[in-house]
N, C-alpha and C positions, 0 to 999 in steps of 0.2 A: 302106093306101095303097100304090100300085104303085110300082115302082122308077122308072118314067118320070115319075111325078108328083113323086117325091122329087128326081129329077134336075133338073126344071124349077125347083124352088124350092130353091136351094142354101143358103138361110138356115134351113131347117127342121132342127130337131134331134130325134132320136129319144131318148126316155128309156127306159132298160131297167131291169128289176128294180123296185126300190122308188123309182125316180126319182132315185137317187143318182148314177148314171153316165150321162153323155150322150155320144153319138157324133155326129160330123158326117156328112153325106151321103156323102162320099167313102169314109169308113171302112165304112159300111154297104154301100155299093155293092161295095167290094172284097171284103168277107166273102161277099156273095151270089154274086159272080162266081166266087170260088175255093172255095166250100163243098165241091164234089165232090172237087176236088184235095186239099184239106186233110183230108177224110175218108179218102181213100186213103192219104195220108201217115201219118195216125195209125194206120191198120191196119198199115202197113209197120213203123212204129216198134214197135208191140205185138208183131208177129211176130219182129222182130229181138231184142227183149228176151227173148222166150220161147226163141229159138234160142241166145242168149248163155248161158242156163242149161242148155242141152242137154248131157247128160253124154257123154263119150267113154269107151267101155269100156276097162279097163286092158289088155286083150289085143288092142286094135284095131291092125291092121297097116296103117300108112300107105303102105307100098310098093304095096299093092294098090289104091290110089285112082287111077284113070286121070286124067291131066292134071296131077298134082302133079309139080313139078320135083324133081330130085334134092336140090337145096338145101332145099326145103320139107320133103321127107321126112326129111332129116338133122336139121333144126332141130326138127321135131315129135318125132322119135324120141328126141332128146336131152332135150327139155323134158318130154315125156309129159304134156301138159295134160289136166286132168280134165274141162274143159268147153270148148265152142266159144269162150266169152268169154275164157278163158285163152289159147286158141290165137291169138285176134285180137291179143293183147298181146305175142306173141313178136316181137322185133325182126326185121325182114326178111321176115316172113310177110305175104303180101298178103291182103286181104279175099276175093279170088277163090279163093285156095287154101283158105281156111276155108269158103267156100261149097261147094266140092267135097266137103269132109269132111262138112259138114252134109247135103248131098244124099245121100251114101253112108249116113249114119246114119239117114236117113228111109226108106231102102229096107227092105223086109221081110227078115228074116234068111234066109228061103227063097230069096231072089233071088241069094244067093251073095255077100253083102257080105263084105269082108275083116275079120272080127272075131276070128279066131284064127290064130295061127301054125300052119302045117300040119305 
């Protein structure tokens, strides 16, 4: 049945699975309309969960990350978080600052990332 047909007859219910769960037309229409958006959101959530577990090397030099404020560098240097997830939980540290660190961690070591104090 096409969405247009379902829309014309708003009394129709779709049964999903084993017939145990029924959704009204508005719910089905909403799911169809936003399916692509929801798929992208789920991919973003999965990426963020992976990034949250990304380890920060012990010898990582926060001062070498362009765009980090002095305050962020100070907080990070004092706390020395082991992962990006821990860095996100440091009071006063913005998600943007953690994103900068994550971007630097994703760079290949040959690109001159700040991983060791000189």
